[in-house]
C-alpha positions in Angstrom: 94.5 110.1 68.9 98.1 108.9 69.1 99.5 111.9 70.7 97.1 110.4 73.3 98.2 106.8 73.2 101.9 108.2 73.4 101.4 110.7 76.4 99.6 107.3 78.3 102.5 104.9 77.2 104.9 108.0 78.3 103.2 108.2 81.7 103.2 104.6 82.5 107.0 104.2 81.8 107.7 107.4 83.9 105.5 105.2 86.4 107.1 102.1 86.5 110.4 103.7 86.4 109.8 106.0 89.5 108.3 102.6 91.2 111.6 100.7 90.5 113.8 103.4 91.7 111.9 103.5 94.9 112.3 99.8 95.4 115.8 100.4 94.5 116.2 103.0 97.0 114.6 101.4 99.8 116.6 97.9 99.1 119.6 100.2 99.3 118.7 102.0 102.4 118.0 98.8 104.4 121.3 97.0 103.3 123.3 100.4 104.4 121.4 100.4 107.4 122.2 96.7 108.0 125.7 97.3 107.5 125.3 100.2 110.2 123.6 97.8 112.6 126.4 95.3 112.0 129.1 97.5 112.5 127.5 98.6 116.0 127.3 94.9 117.1 131.3 94.1 116.0 130.3 91.7 113.3 133.1 90.8 110.9 132.7 91.9 107.3 131.6 88.8 106.1 128.7 88.4 108.9 128.1 92.1 108.3 127.2 91.5 104.5 125.0 88.4 105.5 123.5 90.3 108.2 122.7 93.4 105.8 121.1 90.9 103.2 118.9 89.6 106.1 117.7 93.1 107.0 116.9 93.8 103.4 114.8 90.2 103.5 113.2 91.0 106.7 111.9 94.3 104.9 109.4 91.8 102.9 107.5 90.6 106.0 104.9 93.4 106.1 104.4 96.9 104.5 106.2 100.1 105.8 109.5 100.2 108.2 108.3 98.5 111.3 109.5 95.3 110.4 113.2 96.6 110.1 113.2 98.6 113.1 111.7 95.6 115.2 114.4 93.1 113.4 117.5 95.9 114.4 116.2 96.4 117.8 115.8 92.9 118.5 119.2 92.3 117.2 121.0 95.3 118.6 119.4 94.5 122.2 120.5 90.8 122.2 124.2 91.8 120.9 124.1 94.2 124.0 124.2 97.6 122.4 122.9 100.6 123.9 121.2 101.8 120.3 117.8 103.3 121.2 114.5 102.7 118.6 114.9 106.6 118.4 118.5 106.3 116.8 117.4 103.1 114.5 114.9 105.7 112.9 117.3 108.6 112.8 119.7 106.2 110.9 117.0 104.9 108.9 116.2 108.4 107.7 120.2 108.9 106.9 120.6 105.9 105.2 117.3 106.9 102.9 119.2 109.9 101.9 122.6 108.1 101.3 121.1 105.8 99.3 119.4 107.9 97.1 122.2 109.9 96.5 124.5 106.9 95.7 121.4 105.5 93.3 121.2 108.9 91.6 125.0 108.9 91.2 125.0 105.8 89.2 122.3 106.9 86.8 
């Protein structure tokens, strides 16, 4: 009986760890994506940091990535950049890989 309880606790701990890691990777990806977009818009370092934080916050509006893509696309178009939705989605994928690498390097 103890072995079963120990295994159950271990599985719960692993699940919690995996979910936390997923959240951290997602948030880091959004911050990196915000910095990428800020650079494309020509924002200063201080403005870029604030913008990156706003991209992280935008992800809490709805599940999935559509809220982030919509925010970036709107902001980039307003800033007069020539970046398409496909380029944003490509950057989203690239920044996800970069975020995962960064966080795995920290562990």
